[in-house]
N, C-alpha and C positions, 0 to 999 in steps of 0.2 A: 956916551949915552947914559941916560939915567932912566929908571923906572918911574914913570909919571903917574899913571892911574890904571885902575881896573874898572871896567864897566859891567855892572850886572844888568841883565835884560829882564824886565818885570812887566806885569800888566798894569800896575798902579804905582807910579813913581812916588807920589805924595804920601801914600800910606806906607810904602816901604821905607821912606826916609823917616817917617814918624815912628815906625817900628824900631829902627836902629836907634833913634833918640831914646825911646822908652826902655828898650831891652839892654842896650849897651852904653848909653850915655853919650853917644856920638852926636854932635850937633850938626844940623844942616848948615852948610856953608853957602849953598847956592841952590835955588830952584827956579828954572826958567818959567816965565809967565805962562807958557803953553802947558806946563805941568808934565812935559815929556822928557825932561832931563834935570837931574840934580846931582849935587855933590855933598859928601859928608866931610867934616873937618877931621882928618885923620893924620895930620902932620904934613910932611913934604910930599908923600905919595897919596894921591886922592883915591877915595872909593866913590865911584860915580854910579848913578842909576839912570837907565834909559828905558823908555817904554818900548815894548815889542812893536807897537803900532808905528812908532817913529822909525824904527829900524826897517820895518817892512816898507814904509814909504821911501826909504833911502835905497831900496833894492837888496837889503840883506835878509837872510832867512834864519833868524834865531829860533831856537826851540820855543814852542808856545805853551808847553805843559811842564810843570815841575817833574823832575825825574827822581825815582827812588834809588837809582844808582848814579850819583853825580860823578862828573868827570873832573871836578875841582872842589876846593873848599877855601874859605877865607879863615884866617886865624886872628883872634883878638887876644892880646896878652894882658894879663892882670896879675896882681899879687895874691888875689883871693878867688880861686876858681869856683869854689862852692857858692860864694856870694854872687859871682857873675852868672852862674847857672841859675840860681834862684831868681834873680832879677829877670833873666831872659824868659824863664818859664812863666813868671808872673805876667809878663807882657804878651804871652801867647805862643811862645816858641814850643816846639815839640821836642821832648828829650830823646836823643838818639843813643847817647852814652852818658852815664853818670860820671862823677868825679873818680878818676883813676890815677894812680902813681905809675909812671912809665919807667922802665929799667934804665933809661938814659937820664933820669933825674928831673923829669918834667911832670907836672900835674896837668891833666887834660879832662875836658868834658866836651860833648858835641850836642848841638841842637840843630833842628831844621826850622827855618822861618816859614811863614805862611806862603810865600812865593816859591818854596822848595829849595831855597839856598841853604847849603850846609855850612855851619859855622863852628869852628873849634874855639873853645875858650881855654886858654892855657897860661901857664907860667913860662918864664924864660927857661931855656934849657940850661941846666946846671953842669958846669964842667966837672969831670970826674976828679 
């Protein structure tokens, strides 16, 4: 098996895709004509976005409100965390944690997107 995709459940798929475009430079690879499902070009593993309304129509019950204590995060790797953080904040993300050097040799920062999604902006982990 391979890890194919992660789907984020949001209220507005089109605006979430546009936010990822503006904040992180990820391009929209696909947006269904209904506007209820889309994918971002993130390489072999896709980051997909589905509307909460569609999931409810399919009999699923995703959370409908952003949570202040998320149960997951997505991480986007870059060589320049400070520039990535600045770009995300300019696009409207909320800063959760500024740029920090971790003891394991990684630089990280965290933002929360308008739909409540927690995103880590980070460098690759450096081997000791």
